[in-house]
N, C-alpha and C positions, 0 to 999 in steps of 0.2 A: 461438340469442341475442345478443343486442350487447352487443359489449366495449368497456365507457367504461372507463378508469381516472380518471378524475376528473370532477368536475359540471359543472366551468366549459368542459370541452371538448365537452359535450355539444351544448350550444347549440342545446335546443329552445324553440320558441315554441310550435309547438301541438301536439297529438297526430297530426295527417294524419302526422307528421314520423316518429313510430313504426309508420307503416302498420298490419298487421292484430297488432302484439304483441300492443297495449294489451287490445284480444279478444279475442283466445288465452288470456290472463294472465286475464281475468277468467272464460271460460268452461272452461278447464280447471280451475281452483281454486288458481291458483299466487300464493298472497297476497302472498308475499314480491318475486315480479316486480313485481306490480301497484303492492306499495308502494312498490318502487324507481322505477318509471317516473310513475308520481302525484308522486314527489320530486323528477326529474327535469323535471317542469313547473314545478310549484312554485319562485316566486321566495323569493331567502332573506328573512326575516323583519326580521333583523336589517341590513340594506341597506335598506331602505323605512319601518322602522319609528325615530322618534326613541326616543332611550335618554333624553335629560333634557326632561323635560315643559317647554313654553315659557312658563309662567307656575309662580309660586311655588305651595305644596296652599294655603296659605290667608292672607289678609291680616292682620295684625292689626291689633288699633284704634291703638295707638303706631304701628305703619308708615304706615299711611293719614295721621293725622295729621301726620309727619313728610314724607309727598311731598307734600301737599296744603297744609304750611307753617301747618297750623291749632293754636291756642293748644291748653294743656291744660283738658278740661274743669271746670267751674265747680265746686266742692263743694256737696254739697246740705245736709250737718247740718255745725255749727261747728265746730271745735276749739279750743284753747286760746288760739292765735295769731289765728283771728279777731277774738276781741274787743279787742286792741288795735289790730289792722287798721280795726275800723269805729271805733277813739277818734282813729287819724288819720285818717280820710276826716271824723269830724266836725269835728275842727280844721281842718283844709284848708277846709270848708266855712263856717266863722263866721269864719276868717280871710280868704279870696280868694273865696266864694262858689260857685257848683254846679259851673259847669266845670270849678273844680279838683278839686272834692269828686268830680265823675264822673271827669275823669282820674285821679287817685288810684286810682280803683277800676276803671278797664279796664288799668293795670298790675298791681295786685296786687289782684284779686279778691278779696271774701271769699265768705262759705259764705251760702247763703239761706236757711236755717232755721237760728236760735237757739231751741233747746229748753230749756227751764227746768230748771237742777240743782236737785238735792237733792229730787226728786219722784218716785224711786222707778221711774221710767219711764210718769208717768201724766200726761195733760193739766196743766197748769198750774189752767183751773178746776176739773178732776175733783179734783184734791188739793184744792184749796182749799175743796171743798164739803165735805171730811172731818170727823168728828169729832178732838178730842183723841188719843181712844182708840184710834181707828182710824191715825191716824197714828204714833202710839208703834207700835203690833203689828206696823205696816209696818216701822218701823225695825228693831225685836226679827226680823222674821224675815229683812232681810235681812242682820243682822249672824250670824244662825247661818251663812250659807253661806259669809260672808266667814271664818268661824273656822277654815276647812277649809284645812292644808298640803298644797299638793300635792307639797312636797319632801321630808316625810317621811308621807305618808300610810301607805305599806305597815307602816312602824315601826310606827305608831299602830294599825294593822289587830293587826298580831300581836302588841301588848303586850296589845289589846283582846280577842285569840282567849285568850292565857295568862291573863288577868283571869277569864275568862267559865270555862275549864278550872278553872282553881281554885277558884270558887263552885260548878261542877257535884260536884265532890269532895268539897266540905267537907259 
């Protein structure tokens, strides 16, 4: 068999350089010799494979906005500050016209949708078509959900269980 001390010294390019050693290893069932010769013929994967990917795994929306120099997206639902912004824009419209209002909107855009407040997440037209009894019932249902105190919930459950155990024993 060939005596090679390092893979760098082998300098094998094709299996022809091995002569009949490769075929003898296969026919005689010498798996380790065949594996060694195959490894000598194979290139080093770490020399040709890039370890760092050329592109980042996934670009986020904020990264793309920064790279393309785009502004933040317009909010869909109004927040508390949007009412003040719209008041400023309306004032700009009354004092200086549509160009000033449009400029003010471009500098500080307001939300696109201003839902009605105090309608228990119903549309304004639906809420105003409800009877007074149904409105009071909605208010009572929503107040029950706000009575839960998540900070003291565990203590409330322990007290309720103790009270229940006392009633069962009595």
